[in-house]
C-alpha positions as CSV (number, residue, x, y, z in Angstrom):
1,M,0.0,0.0,0.0
2,G,1.3,3.5,-0.9
3,T,2.1,5.8,2.0
4,V,2.8,9.5,2.5
5,A,6.1,8.5,4.2
6,R,7.2,6.6,1.1
7,V,6.4,9.4,-1.3
8,L,8.3,11.9,0.9
9,A,11.2,9.5,1.3
10,E,11.6,8.8,-2.4
11,N,10.9,12.3,-3.8
12,V,12.1,14.9,-1.3
13,S,15.5,16.5,-1.7
14,L,15.4,18.6,1.5
15,R,13.1,18.5,4.6
16,I,13.5,21.1,7.3
17,T,11.5,21.6,10.6
18,S,11.8,25.1,11.9
19,A,10.1,27.8,13.9
20,D,8.5,30.2,11.5
21,R,6.6,33.3,12.5
22,I,7.1,34.3,16.1
23,G,5.0,36.8,18.1
24,I,6.1,37.8,21.6
25,G,3.8,39.8,23.8
26,A,5.4,42.3,26.2
27,Y,3.4,43.5,29.1
28,I,4.0,45.2,32.5
29,P,2.6,42.8,35.2
30,A,2.0,45.6,37.7
31,L,-0.4,47.3,35.3
32,V,-2.7,44.5,34.4
33,H,-4.9,44.9,37.5
34,E,-6.4,48.0,39.1
35,G,-4.5,47.7,42.4
36,G,-1.2,47.7,40.6
37,L,-2.2,50.6,38.4
38,V,-3.1,52.6,41.5
39,A,0.2,51.9,43.1
40,F,2.0,52.9,39.9
41,L,0.1,56.2,39.8
42,L,0.7,56.9,43.5
43,N,4.4,56.5,42.9
44,R,4.2,59.0,40.0
45,A,2.2,61.4,42.2
46,R,5.0,61.2,44.9
47,L,7.6,62.0,42.3
48,R,5.8,65.2,41.6
49,T,4.9,66.1,45.2
50,P,6.4,64.1,48.1
51,A,3.1,64.2,49.9
52,G,1.1,63.2,46.9
53,T,-1.6,60.7,47.7
54,I,-4.0,61.0,44.8
55,P,-3.7,58.4,41.9
56,S,-5.2,60.8,39.4
57,P,-6.1,59.8,35.8
58,A,-4.3,63.0,34.9
59,L,-1.1,61.1,35.6
60,L,-2.0,58.7,32.8
61,D,-2.5,61.6,30.4
62,A,0.9,63.0,31.4
63,N,2.7,59.7,30.8
64,H,0.9,59.4,27.4
65,R,2.1,62.9,26.4
66,R,5.6,62.1,27.5
67,M,5.7,59.0,25.4
68,I,4.4,60.8,22.3
69,A,7.1,63.5,22.8
70,D,9.7,60.7,23.1
71,F,8.5,59.1,19.9
72,E,8.8,62.4,18.0
73,D,12.2,63.0,19.5
74,F,13.3,59.5,18.4
75,L,12.2,60.3,14.8
76,A,14.0,63.6,14.8
77,R,17.2,62.1,16.1
78,S,17.2,59.0,13.8
79,G,15.9,60.5,10.6
80,V,13.9,57.3,10.0
81,P,11.0,57.6,7.5
82,V,7.5,57.5,8.8
83,V,4.4,56.0,7.1
84,R,0.7,55.9,8.0
85,F,-0.6,52.4,7.4
86,R,-4.0,52.3,5.7
87,K,-6.6,49.7,6.3
88,G,-6.0,46.6,4.3
89,Q,-2.3,47.2,3.7
90,V,0.2,44.4,4.4
91,K,2.6,46.2,6.8
92,E,5.4,43.7,6.2
93,D,5.3,44.3,2.5
94,I,5.7,48.0,3.0
95,A,8.6,47.7,5.5
96,R,10.5,44.9,3.7
97,P,12.3,47.1,1.0
98,F,13.6,49.3,3.8
99,Q,14.8,46.3,5.8
100,L,16.5,44.8,2.7
101,A,18.2,48.0,1.9
102,A,19.6,48.1,5.5
103,A,20.8,44.5,5.1
104,A,22.6,45.3,1.8
105,E,24.4,48.2,3.6
106,G,25.2,46.0,6.6
107,R,23.4,48.5,8.8
108,A,21.5,47.2,11.8
109,G,18.9,49.3,13.5
110,V,15.4,50.7,13.1
111,V,14.7,51.5,9.4
112,L,11.0,52.5,9.3
113,V,8.4,53.7,11.7
114,G,4.7,53.1,10.9
115,K,1.6,54.3,12.6
116,A,-1.8,52.5,12.5
117,Q,-5.0,53.0,14.4
118,E,-5.9,49.7,16.1
119,R,-8.5,48.8,18.8
120,T,-7.3,48.1,22.3
121,E,-8.5,48.2,25.9
122,A,-6.9,51.0,27.8
123,W,-7.2,52.1,31.4
124,A,-9.5,55.1,32.1
125,G,-10.3,56.7,35.5
126,Y,-13.2,58.6,36.8
127,K,-14.4,60.0,40.1
128,D,-16.4,57.6,42.3
129,P,-19.5,59.5,43.4
130,T,-20.6,56.6,45.6
131,N,-17.5,56.8,47.9
132,P,-18.4,58.6,51.1
133,H,-14.8,59.7,51.7
134,S,-14.6,61.5,48.3
135,T,-14.3,65.3,48.6
136,P,-13.4,68.0,46.1
137,R,-10.0,68.4,47.7
138,H,-9.4,64.6,47.9
139,P,-11.4,62.8,45.2
140,H,-11.5,59.0,45.0
141,F,-11.0,57.5,41.6
142,V,-11.9,54.1,40.1
143,F,-10.3,52.7,37.0
144,S,-11.6,50.3,34.3
145,R,-10.5,49.1,30.9
146,Q,-12.3,50.8,28.1
147,S,-12.2,50.2,24.3
148,R,-10.2,52.7,22.3
149,V,-8.7,53.0,18.9
150,P,-5.4,54.9,19.4
151,D,-2.3,55.0,17.2
152,H,0.0,52.1,17.6
153,W,3.7,52.7,16.7
154,Y,5.5,50.1,14.6
155,F,9.3,50.1,14.7
156,Y,10.7,48.0,11.8
157,G,14.3,47.1,12.0
158,W,17.1,44.8,10.8
159,D,19.2,42.7,13.2
160,D,22.5,41.0,12.3
161,N,21.3,37.7,14.0
162,W,17.6,37.8,13.1
163,G,17.2,39.8,9.9
164,P,13.9,41.6,9.8
165,F,12.0,42.2,13.0
166,F,9.5,44.7,14.4
167,I,8.4,46.1,17.8
168,K,4.9,47.5,18.2
169,L,4.2,50.0,21.1
170,C,1.0,51.5,22.4
171,P,1.2,54.8,24.4
172,Y,-1.9,54.0,26.4
173,A,-1.8,52.1,29.7
174,P,-1.4,49.2,30.3
175,Y,1.1,49.8,27.4
176,P,0.9,46.4,25.6
177,A,3.8,45.7,23.2
178,W,4.5,43.1,20.5
179,I,7.7,41.8,19.1
180,G,7.6,40.1,15.8
181,A,10.4,37.9,14.3
182,N,10.8,34.9,12.0
183,G,12.7,31.6,12.7
184,H,13.5,31.0,9.1
185,E,15.1,34.4,8.8
186,W,17.2,33.7,11.9
187,A,18.3,30.3,10.3
188,K,19.2,32.1,7.0
189,A,21.4,34.6,9.0
190,Q,23.1,31.8,10.8
191,L,23.8,29.9,7.6
192,A,25.3,33.0,6.0
193,K,27.5,33.5,9.1
194,A,28.6,29.8,8.9
195,G,29.5,30.2,5.2
196,V,26.9,27.6,4.1
197,G,25.3,28.4,0.7
198,F,21.6,28.2,0.3
199,S,18.7,29.2,-1.9
200,A,15.6,30.6,-0.2
201,L,12.0,30.0,-0.6
202,D,9.6,32.8,0.4
203,N,9.8,32.3,4.1
204,G,11.8,29.1,3.9
205,L,14.7,27.2,2.5
206,W,14.8,25.6,-1.0
207,R,18.3,24.3,-1.3
208,V,21.2,24.1,1.3
209,D,24.8,23.0,0.5
210,D,25.0,21.2,3.8
211,P,21.5,20.1,5.0
212,G,23.0,18.7,8.3
213,V,24.2,22.1,9.3
214,A,20.7,23.6,8.5
215,H,19.0,20.9,10.6
216,R,21.3,21.7,13.6
217,I,20.8,25.4,13.2
218,T,17.0,25.3,13.1
219,A,16.9,22.9,16.1
220,R,19.1,25.2,18.1
221,L,16.8,28.3,18.0
222,G,15.5,28.8,21.6
223,A,14.0,31.3,24.0
224,G,17.4,32.7,24.8
225,H,17.9,33.9,21.2
226,L,14.5,35.8,21.4
227,Q,15.4,37.3,24.8
228,G,18.7,38.5,23.2
229,L,16.8,40.2,20.3
230,I,14.4,41.9,22.8
231,G,17.2,42.9,25.1
232,R,19.1,44.6,22.2
233,W,16.3,46.7,20.8
234,L,13.4,47.3,23.2
235,P,15.6,49.4,25.5
236,T,16.5,51.7,22.6
237,L,12.9,52.7,22.0
238,P,10.7,55.2,23.9
239,S,9.3,53.5,27.0
240,P,6.3,54.0,29.3
241,L,8.6,53.3,32.2
242,I,11.1,55.6,33.8
243,P,14.1,54.7,36.0
244,A,12.1,55.3,39.2
245,D,9.6,52.6,38.1
246,R,12.3,50.1,37.5
247,A,13.9,51.0,40.9
248,R,10.6,49.8,42.4
249,G,10.8,46.5,40.5
250,I,8.3,47.4,37.7
251,D,9.5,46.2,34.4
252,W,8.5,44.2,31.2
253,A,7.5,40.6,31.2
254,F,7.2,38.5,28.0
255,S,5.0,35.7,26.8
256,V,4.8,33.6,23.6
257,R,1.6,34.9,22.0
258,Q,2.1,33.3,18.5
259,L,4.4,30.6,17.3
260,E,4.4,28.7,14.0
261,I,6.3,25.4,13.7
262,S,6.7,24.4,10.1
263,D,7.7,21.2,8.3
264,T,8.8,21.9,4.8
265,A,9.5,19.1,2.3
266,V,11.1,20.2,-1.0
267,F,10.4,17.8,-3.9
268,D,13.0,17.0,-6.5
269,R,10.0,15.9,-8.6
270,P,7.3,18.5,-7.8
271,A,4.7,16.6,-9.8
272,A,4.8,13.8,-7.2
273,G,4.2,16.3,-4.4
274,R,1.3,18.0,-6.2
275,A,-0.3,14.6,-6.8
276,L,0.0,13.7,-3.1
277,F,-1.5,17.0,-2.0
278,E,-4.4,17.0,-4.5
279,A,-5.2,13.4,-3.4
280,A,-5.3,14.6,0.2
281,I,-7.7,17.4,-0.8
282,R,-10.1,14.8,-2.3
283,D,-9.9,12.7,0.8
284,H,-10.7,15.7,3.0
285,L,-13.9,16.4,1.0
286,D,-15.6,13.0,1.4
287,L,-13.5,11.0,3.9
288,G,-12.9,13.6,6.6
289,R,-16.3,15.4,6.5
290,P,-14.7,18.9,7.0
291,D,-17.8,20.6,8.2
292,R,-18.1,18.1,11.1
293,I,-14.6,17.4,12.1
294,R,-13.4,18.1,15.6
295,I,-9.7,18.6,15.8
296,V,-7.9,18.4,19.1
297,F,-4.3,19.3,19.7
298,D,-3.6,16.4,22.1
299,R,-6.6,17.5,24.2
300,Q,-10.1,16.2,24.8
301,V,-12.9,18.2,23.1
302,V,-16.2,18.3,25.0
303,T,-19.0,19.3,22.7
304,R,-21.8,18.7,25.2
305,G,-22.4,19.1,28.9
306,P,-22.3,22.1,31.2
307,R,-18.7,23.1,30.3
308,P,-18.1,22.5,26.5
309,T,-14.7,23.3,25.2
310,P,-14.8,26.9,23.7
311,G,-13.6,27.7,20.3
312,R,-14.0,26.3,16.8
313,F,-13.3,22.7,15.6
314,S,-13.3,22.4,11.8
315,T,-11.5,21.6,8.7
316,E,-11.5,23.9,5.7
317,V,-10.3,23.4,2.1
318,I,-9.5,27.0,1.0
319,T,-8.8,27.8,-2.6
320,R,-7.4,31.2,-3.6
321,G,-6.3,31.4,-7.2
322,V,-4.4,28.1,-7.8
323,S,-3.0,27.6,-4.3
324,P,-5.4,25.5,-2.2
325,T,-4.8,25.2,1.5
326,I,-6.1,22.6,4.0
327,Q,-6.7,24.2,7.4
328,I,-7.6,22.5,10.6
329,H,-8.8,24.7,13.5
330,Y,-8.8,24.0,17.2
331,R,-9.7,26.8,19.7
332,S,-7.3,29.6,19.0
333,S,-4.7,27.5,17.1
334,K,-4.6,25.8,13.7
335,A,-2.6,23.5,11.5
336,K,-2.5,23.9,7.8
337,A,-0.9,22.3,4.7
338,Y,-0.3,23.8,1.3
339,F,2.0,23.4,-1.7
340,K,4.6,26.2,-1.5
341,E,5.8,27.9,-4.7
342,G,5.0,24.8,-6.7
343,R,7.9,22.8,-5.3
344,A,7.5,22.2,-1.5
345,L,4.8,20.7,0.8
346,R,4.5,22.9,3.8
347,V,2.8,21.6,7.0
348,E,2.7,24.1,9.8
349,T,1.0,24.4,13.2
350,T,0.3,27.9,14.6
351,F,-0.2,28.4,18.3
352,N,-2.1,31.6,19.1
353,N,-2.6,30.5,22.7
354,A,-0.1,28.1,24.3
355,N,-2.7,27.0,26.8
356,D,-4.5,25.2,23.9
357,V,-1.9,22.4,24.3
358,G,-1.4,22.7,28.0
359,V,1.7,24.9,27.9
360,K,2.2,28.1,29.8
361,K,2.7,31.3,27.8
362,T,5.7,32.8,29.7
363,L,8.8,33.1,27.5
364,N,11.3,30.7,29.0
365,A,13.3,27.7,27.8
366,D,11.0,25.0,29.2
367,N,7.8,26.5,27.7
368,W,9.6,27.1,24.4
369,R,10.8,23.5,24.1
370,A,7.4,22.2,25.1
371,L,5.7,24.2,22.3
372,R,8.3,23.1,19.7
373,R,7.7,19.5,20.7
374,A,3.9,19.9,20.5
375,G,4.1,21.6,17.1
376,S,6.4,19.0,15.6
377,A,4.3,16.2,16.8
378,I,1.1,17.8,15.4
379,N,2.8,18.4,12.1
380,A,4.0,14.8,11.9
381,R,0.5,13.4,12.6
382,F,-1.1,15.8,10.2
383,A,1.3,14.9,7.4
384,A,0.7,11.2,8.0
385,A,-3.1,11.8,7.9
386,L,-3.1,13.8,4.6
387,G,-3.8,10.7,2.7
388,E,-2.1,8.0,0.8
389,G,-2.6,9.5,-2.7
390,E,-3.4,6.7,-5.2
391,A,-2.6,3.9,-2.8
392,G,-2.5,0.3,-4.1
393,L,-4.8,-2.4,-3.0
394,P,-3.9,-4.3,0.2
395,D,-2.8,-7.8,-0.5
396,A,-4.9,-11.0,0.3
397,S,-3.1,-11.7,3.6
398,V,-4.0,-8.2,4.9
399,L,-7.6,-8.6,3.9
400,E,-7.8,-12.0,5.5
401,D,-6.2,-10.8,8.7
402,I,-8.6,-7.9,9.0
403,V,-11.9,-9.5,7.9
404,F,-11.5,-12.9,9.6
405,P,-10.8,-13.8,13.3
406,S,-7.1,-14.0,14.0
407,H,-4.9,-15.3,16.8
408,H,-2.2,-13.2,18.4
409,G,-0.3,-15.3,20.9
410,T,-2.8,-16.7,23.3
411,Q,-5.4,-14.0,22.4
412,R,-8.1,-14.2,19.8
413,A,-9.1,-11.1,17.8
414,P,-12.6,-11.1,16.3
415,G,-12.9,-10.3,12.6
416,L,-13.9,-6.9,11.2
417,R,-16.5,-8.0,8.7
418,L,-16.8,-5.8,5.6
419,G,-20.4,-4.7,5.2
420,D,-21.2,-4.7,8.9
421,P,-22.6,-1.2,9.6
422,R,-20.7,-1.1,13.0
423,V,-17.4,-2.1,11.3
424,T,-18.0,0.5,8.6
425,A,-18.6,3.2,11.2
426,L,-15.5,2.0,13.1
427,F,-13.2,2.4,10.1
428,G,-14.7,5.8,9.5
429,A,-13.8,6.7,13.1
430,L,-10.2,5.6,12.6
431,S,-10.0,7.6,9.4
432,S,-11.3,10.8,11.0
433,F,-8.8,13.6,11.7
434,S,-10.1,13.8,15.2
435,T,-7.8,10.9,16.0
436,C,-4.7,12.8,14.8
437,W,-4.2,14.7,18.0
438,E,-6.7,13.5,20.5
439,G,-6.1,9.8,19.9
440,L,-8.8,7.3,21.0
441,T,-10.4,6.7,24.3
442,N,-13.5,4.8,25.1
443,R,-15.5,8.0,25.5
444,A,-14.0,9.7,22.4
445,L,-14.8,6.6,20.3
446,R,-18.4,6.6,21.6
447,E,-18.8,10.2,20.7
448,T,-17.4,9.7,17.2
449,M,-19.4,6.6,16.6
450,S,-22.7,8.3,17.7
451,G,-22.4,10.5,14.5
452,L,-21.5,7.6,12.2
453,L,-23.7,4.7,13.4
454,D,-27.5,4.8,13.3
455,A,-27.8,2.8,16.5
456,E,-26.8,3.0,20.2
457,Y,-23.2,2.4,20.9
458,S,-22.3,1.5,24.5
459,S,-19.1,1.6,26.6
460,A,-18.9,-2.2,26.5
461,Q,-19.1,-2.2,22.7
462,A,-16.3,0.5,22.6
463,T,-14.1,-1.6,24.9
464,Y,-14.7,-4.7,22.7
465,D,-13.8,-2.8,19.5
466,L,-10.7,-1.1,21.0
467,R,-9.4,-4.5,22.0
468,R,-9.8,-6.1,18.6
469,L,-8.4,-3.0,16.9
470,R,-5.4,-3.2,19.2
471,L,-4.8,-6.9,18.6
472,K,-5.0,-6.5,14.9
473,G,-2.4,-3.7,15.0
474,L,-4.7,-0.9,13.9
475,I,-4.2,1.1,17.1
476,E,-1.6,1.1,19.9
477,R,-1.9,2.1,23.5
478,I,-0.1,5.2,24.6
479,P,2.1,4.1,27.5
480,G,0.8,5.0,31.0
481,S,-2.7,6.0,29.7
482,Q,-6.0,4.6,28.6
483,R,-5.6,6.4,25.3
484,Y,-4.8,4.9,21.9
485,Q,-3.1,6.3,18.8
486,V,-4.0,5.0,15.3
487,T,-1.0,3.3,13.7
488,A,0.2,4.1,10.2
489,Y,-0.9,0.6,9.2
490,G,-4.3,1.2,10.8
491,R,-4.9,4.5,9.1
492,R,-4.1,3.0,5.7
493,V,-6.4,0.0,6.3
494,A,-9.2,2.2,7.6
495,T,-8.8,4.7,4.8
496,F,-8.9,1.9,2.2
497,F,-12.1,0.3,3.5
498,T,-13.8,3.7,4.1
499,R,-13.0,4.7,0.5
500,L,-14.3,1.3,-0.7
501,V,-17.6,1.8,1.1
502,V,-18.1,5.5,0.4
503,R,-17.0,5.5,-3.3
504,V,-17.8,2.0,-4.6
505,V,-20.2,-0.1,-2.4
506,T,-22.7,2.6,-1.4
507,P,-23.1,4.3,-4.8
508,T,-23.4,0.9,-6.6
509,L,-26.0,-0.6,-4.3
510,T,-28.0,2.6,-4.5
511,E,-28.0,2.4,-8.3
512,L,-28.9,-1.3,-8.3
513,D,-31.7,-0.6,-5.8
514,A,-33.1,2.0,-8.1
515,L,-33.5,-0.7,-10.9
516,S,-36.6,-1.9,-9.1
517,R,-38.2,1.5,-9.9
518,P,-37.2,1.9,-13.6
519,T,-37.9,5.2,-15.3
520,R,-38.5,6.1,-18.9
521,R,-35.0,7.6,-19.2
522,A,-32.4,5.6,-21.2
523,P,-30.7,3.2,-18.7
524,R,-27.1,3.7,-17.7
525,P,-24.7,1.0,-18.8
526,L,-24.5,-0.6,-15.3
527,A,-28.3,-0.8,-15.2
528,A,-28.6,-2.3,-18.6
529,A,-25.9,-4.9,-17.8
530,W,-27.7,-5.8,-14.5
531,R,-31.0,-6.3,-16.3
532,S,-29.3,-8.5,-18.9
533,Y,-27.7,-10.5,-16.2
534,D,-31.0,-10.9,-14.4
535,R,-32.8,-12.1,-17.5
536,E,-30.0,-14.7,-18.3
537,L,-30.0,-15.9,-14.7
538,T,-33.8,-16.4,-14.7
539,T,-33.6,-18.3,-18.0
540,L,-30.9,-20.6,-16.7
541,L,-32.9,-21.3,-13.5
542,K,-36.0,-22.2,-15.5
543,R,-34.0,-24.5,-17.8
544,S,-32.5,-26.3,-14.8
545,G,-35.9,-26.7,-13.2
546,L,-34.8,-24.6,-10.2
547,A,-37.1,-21.6,-10.7
548,A,-39.8,-21.1,-8.2
């Protein structure tokens, strides 16, 4: 039987796993809650007047004006061009020529500043008329987050180790910031420093003179490299904090807000890759039931009950121009596959919330490694589940082992009879993409089977089916758990039988059943052949004296 692994092994000249787009959120922990904000403002009030005791919202306005003045002073000193981004513009495309020009000159630093109005939640304060201790001389204020659409300032730069990057700042409290970088660009910079020649894809690598060095470089990228980038450039920009704030321990903290992990397979025969991907799209349309799929990134999805899992669970096949994309969504994150620049299969997982896979957001080495492992594992399972293309038929021994009872040591595994509705639904459950990340549990199998089988399906039946699937090698238990993962062999077998039922058996039986209600239209070739066969069989039975 043909497999994705075989196609990749025989036709791929370069395969690279790397971090891709990276988004780091910067925030000031002391300002994310009202009590911390009040303490921050009291400190600012005491800097103005030693006896200051009123955390006035006017202090927020004063800090805002100071930041804007610092922005303008930065522009005047640096001479960096400024652009106003319009709605719908791709900011990276506008900034890239400036960054490439800086790279050509060997000049690291900020090369462009952009401004864009974007919605955010900012602190606002107002007098509390219900407070009995509030007086005109000593008013009491309360603070709340309110929606605003202020200017955000984008500082685009070029770094010797990272290539293009940007830092976005907001001059309104709580002063959220965003640092954007790209793991592929970091890898290219390291290859260039190591003197290893390469040809680039758009946001990737096409050819590398020494693939082993490229693999080691992409695997080496860690949280410390990002902290180095932030430490070099964030302190050079205007800040909402002043030295007195830092003396009190108020400073930035950082979290991984977006991380893409990509697996790029460059084909030496691109036609083989395109055939594989197009076959995968066909399978998604009828085998995977995209509008009903629930995708879990190694986590249980609860669709019913008092606390259902929030977010979206779906598969989409998106076609824009001639570049189709398969996207699988789970909560805030997604995995997608597409054929890149006509020569490479790209599978990538994007985490927009690390909590989706049970990882904390704080930027540190442990969380970074956990996210990279999770992304690589999801990519591998997604790639394996893309489909087997034009897979060959299983041989007779495979069919016999699956359909008939079999013995495995001292244990007997009941057969999986083709045509049995329960077995058909069971193969459909194994073929579903919901098994790619979640795996199978007794409960998960019951939930999936409830949508595939027009009959009740009990916990005892699920236990029975899981046992025979395991004995026949279609699933394997995850050590230390009651969860199972579909094996590569199991997915190929389940895919074959599901295709057979969906594409051959069901349409054919439906057409033959319709022969009992003939219409005046000209019969299709299969219908005419069936009627001819029926007449000849009836004649034979009559001649033999066996007709009723």
